[in-house]
C-alpha positions as CSV (number, residue, x, y, z in Angstrom):
1,M,38.3,-62.6,41.9
2,T,40.4,-59.0,40.6
3,G,43.8,-59.1,40.3
4,L,44.2,-56.2,42.5
5,R,47.0,-55.8,44.8
6,V,46.8,-56.0,48.5
7,G,46.7,-52.1,48.9
8,E,44.1,-51.6,46.1
9,Q,41.8,-54.3,47.6
10,A,42.2,-52.4,51.2
11,V,41.0,-49.2,49.3
12,V,38.0,-51.0,47.7
13,L,36.9,-52.2,50.9
14,Q,38.0,-48.6,52.4
15,A,35.7,-47.1,50.2
16,A,32.9,-49.3,50.2
17,S,32.6,-48.9,53.8
18,I,32.4,-45.1,53.6
19,C,29.9,-45.3,51.0
20,L,27.8,-47.6,53.0
21,Q,27.3,-45.7,56.0
22,Y,24.2,-43.4,56.6
23,P,25.2,-40.0,54.6
24,D,25.2,-37.6,57.1
25,D,27.8,-34.3,56.7
26,T,30.6,-36.0,57.8
27,I,30.4,-39.1,55.4
28,R,29.9,-36.8,52.6
29,D,32.2,-34.9,53.1
30,R,34.8,-37.8,52.9
31,F,32.9,-38.7,49.4
32,P,35.5,-36.1,47.1
33,L,38.6,-37.9,49.0
34,V,36.9,-41.4,48.4
35,R,36.6,-40.9,44.7
36,G,40.3,-39.2,44.5
37,A,41.6,-43.1,46.1
38,V,39.0,-44.9,43.7
39,D,40.2,-43.1,40.6
40,G,43.7,-44.6,41.3
41,L,42.8,-47.8,40.9
42,P,43.2,-50.2,38.0
43,A,39.9,-50.6,35.5
44,G,37.8,-53.3,36.4
45,R,34.6,-53.7,38.2
46,P,35.3,-52.5,41.8
47,R,36.2,-49.2,40.4
48,E,33.3,-49.2,37.9
49,R,30.8,-49.9,40.5
50,L,32.5,-47.4,43.3
51,V,32.4,-44.8,40.6
52,A,29.2,-45.3,39.7
53,F,27.9,-45.1,43.3
54,L,29.9,-41.7,43.9
55,H,28.7,-39.9,41.0
56,D,25.4,-40.6,41.7
57,A,25.6,-39.6,45.4
58,A,27.6,-36.2,43.9
59,G,24.3,-35.6,41.8
60,T,22.0,-36.2,44.9
61,P,20.8,-33.7,47.1
62,H,21.9,-34.3,50.5
63,T,18.3,-34.8,52.3
64,T,17.2,-36.7,49.0
65,L,20.3,-39.5,49.9
66,A,19.4,-39.6,53.7
67,E,15.7,-40.1,52.9
68,H,16.9,-43.0,50.3
69,Y,19.1,-44.6,52.8
70,V,16.4,-44.9,55.5
71,E,14.3,-46.3,52.8
72,V,16.7,-49.0,51.9
73,F,18.1,-49.9,54.9
74,D,16.1,-49.1,58.0
75,R,12.3,-49.9,56.2
76,R,13.6,-53.1,54.0
77,R,14.3,-56.3,55.9
78,R,15.7,-57.6,53.1
79,C,18.2,-55.0,52.8
80,C,20.3,-56.1,56.1
81,L,23.5,-54.7,56.5
82,Y,24.3,-57.2,59.5
83,L,25.9,-59.6,58.3
84,T,24.8,-62.5,60.9
85,W,21.6,-61.4,60.3
86,W,21.9,-63.5,56.9
87,S,23.1,-66.5,58.7
88,D,21.8,-66.8,61.6
89,G,18.8,-64.8,61.7
90,E,17.2,-63.5,64.7
91,T,17.9,-66.6,66.8
92,R,19.7,-67.0,69.9
93,R,22.6,-68.5,67.4
94,R,22.9,-65.1,66.4
95,G,24.4,-64.1,69.8
96,G,26.9,-66.6,69.7
97,A,27.9,-65.1,66.0
98,L,28.4,-61.7,67.3
99,A,30.4,-62.8,70.4
100,A,33.0,-65.1,68.3
101,L,33.0,-62.0,65.7
102,K,34.6,-60.0,68.7
103,Q,36.6,-62.5,69.5
104,R,38.1,-62.5,66.1
105,Y,38.6,-58.7,66.0
106,R,40.4,-59.1,69.6
107,A,42.4,-61.5,68.3
108,A,43.9,-59.1,65.5
109,G,44.4,-56.3,68.1
110,V,40.9,-54.7,68.1
111,E,38.5,-54.1,71.1
112,W,35.3,-53.8,69.9
113,D,33.6,-50.5,71.7
114,S,31.0,-49.1,69.0
115,T,27.6,-48.6,69.6
116,E,27.2,-50.5,66.3
117,L,27.0,-54.4,66.3
118,P,30.5,-56.2,65.2
119,D,28.5,-57.6,61.9
120,F,27.5,-54.2,60.5
121,L,29.1,-54.5,56.9
122,P,31.1,-51.0,57.0
123,A,32.7,-51.9,60.6
124,L,33.7,-55.3,59.1
125,F,34.8,-53.8,55.4
126,E,36.8,-51.1,57.5
127,Y,38.3,-54.0,59.8
128,A,39.8,-55.7,56.5
129,A,40.9,-52.6,55.0
130,T,42.7,-51.4,58.1
131,T,43.6,-53.8,60.2
132,D,43.6,-57.7,58.7
133,L,42.9,-57.9,55.1
134,A,43.7,-61.6,54.8
135,D,41.3,-62.6,57.7
136,G,38.2,-59.8,56.7
137,L,38.3,-61.1,53.5
138,A,38.1,-64.8,54.6
139,L,35.0,-63.7,56.9
140,L,33.4,-62.2,53.6
141,Q,33.8,-65.4,52.0
142,E,32.8,-67.3,55.1
143,H,29.4,-65.6,54.7
144,R,29.7,-65.2,50.9
145,A,26.1,-66.3,50.7
146,G,24.5,-63.7,52.6
147,L,26.4,-61.1,51.2
148,E,25.3,-62.1,47.5
149,L,21.8,-62.2,48.8
150,L,22.4,-58.7,49.8
151,R,23.8,-57.7,46.8
152,L,20.7,-59.4,44.8
153,A,18.1,-57.4,47.1
154,L,19.8,-54.1,46.4
155,L,19.7,-54.8,42.8
156,D,16.1,-55.8,43.1
157,A,15.6,-52.5,44.6
158,R,17.0,-50.5,42.0
159,T,19.4,-48.6,44.7
160,P,22.7,-47.0,43.9
161,Y,23.6,-48.6,47.1
162,A,23.9,-52.1,45.4
163,A,27.4,-50.7,43.8
164,P,29.2,-50.9,46.5
165,I,28.3,-54.7,47.6
166,E,28.9,-55.7,43.9
167,A,32.8,-53.8,44.0
168,V,33.2,-55.9,47.5
169,C,31.9,-59.1,45.8
170,A,34.2,-59.0,42.8
171,L,37.1,-59.1,45.4
172,L,36.0,-62.4,46.2
173,P,36.8,-65.8,44.4
174,G,34.3,-67.5,42.0
175,P,31.8,-65.3,40.1
176,S,29.1,-64.2,41.9
177,P,25.7,-66.1,41.7
178,T,23.3,-64.7,39.4
179,D,20.0,-65.2,41.3
180,V,18.8,-66.1,44.4
181,A,18.7,-69.8,43.9
182,A,22.3,-70.1,43.2
183,A,23.2,-68.0,46.3
184,K,21.1,-70.6,48.6
185,A,23.0,-73.4,46.5
186,L,26.7,-71.4,47.5
187,A,25.3,-71.7,51.0
188,R,24.6,-75.4,50.7
189,N,28.1,-76.1,49.3
190,G,30.3,-73.9,51.0
191,P,31.6,-74.1,54.6
192,P,29.1,-75.5,57.6
193,R,29.1,-71.9,59.2
194,E,27.2,-71.0,55.7
195,Q,24.6,-74.0,55.5
196,V,22.5,-73.0,58.8
197,G,21.7,-69.6,57.7
198,L,19.7,-69.7,54.3
199,E,17.2,-72.1,56.6
200,L,17.3,-69.5,59.5
201,A,17.0,-66.4,57.4
202,P,15.4,-67.4,54.2
203,F,15.4,-64.6,51.7
204,P,12.7,-62.6,52.6
205,T,9.9,-60.4,50.0
206,G,10.1,-57.6,51.8
207,G,8.6,-55.5,55.2
208,T,10.0,-53.5,57.9
209,R,12.6,-54.4,60.0
C-alpha cells in the first residue's frame, strides 16, 4: 500500500477512471489535464504506471487506440471491466450484486442513472475518487481477487491498459499477486463475498464476449 495522502489517492483513481474509458475525442481531450494532475503526484508506482499509459496513449493515433480498446475489452472475455463478473459470473447472483452496489451508491448520496452497469470499473473508480474514498477503496478490496485477475489478464495481453489497473492495485493493502494461482488463493482467503467468485467466474483462457 502506498503512502499517498487522501487527495493523492483520489487523483490516482480519477485518472484511472478516465484512462480506462473508451478513447473517443472527449476522453482523449482530457488526457493532457490528467497528465498534469498525475505529474503532481509523488514518485511511486501509481504515478509511474499512469504516466506510462498516458505517454503511450499520447503517441498512438486516435483510431489505433480506439481499435485497440475494442480489441482488448470488447473481444476478450478475460479482460472484463465489470467487477461483479469476476465475483459472480453470468449467474442470477450477479443481479443481486449489482442491486446491492446501486444501494451502496445510494447510501453515499449517489443515484445511479447511467446506461452503464454500476460495476463498470471506471464508474467505480470515479465513485471512490469523488464521492466516498474510504468506501470505494473498501469495495475494491472486497473484490481484490477479480481486480488482480483483470490486471494479470491485461499484462498477459501486453496492453498499455494494464497500467491504470496496476496503479489502482498499488493503492490497496499488501502486494499484488504475481500469478493466477496467487490471485485465486487471495479469493479463498479473503472475505466471504470473494470466495464464490473464482468458482463461478474462473479465469478463462480467451474467447469473445
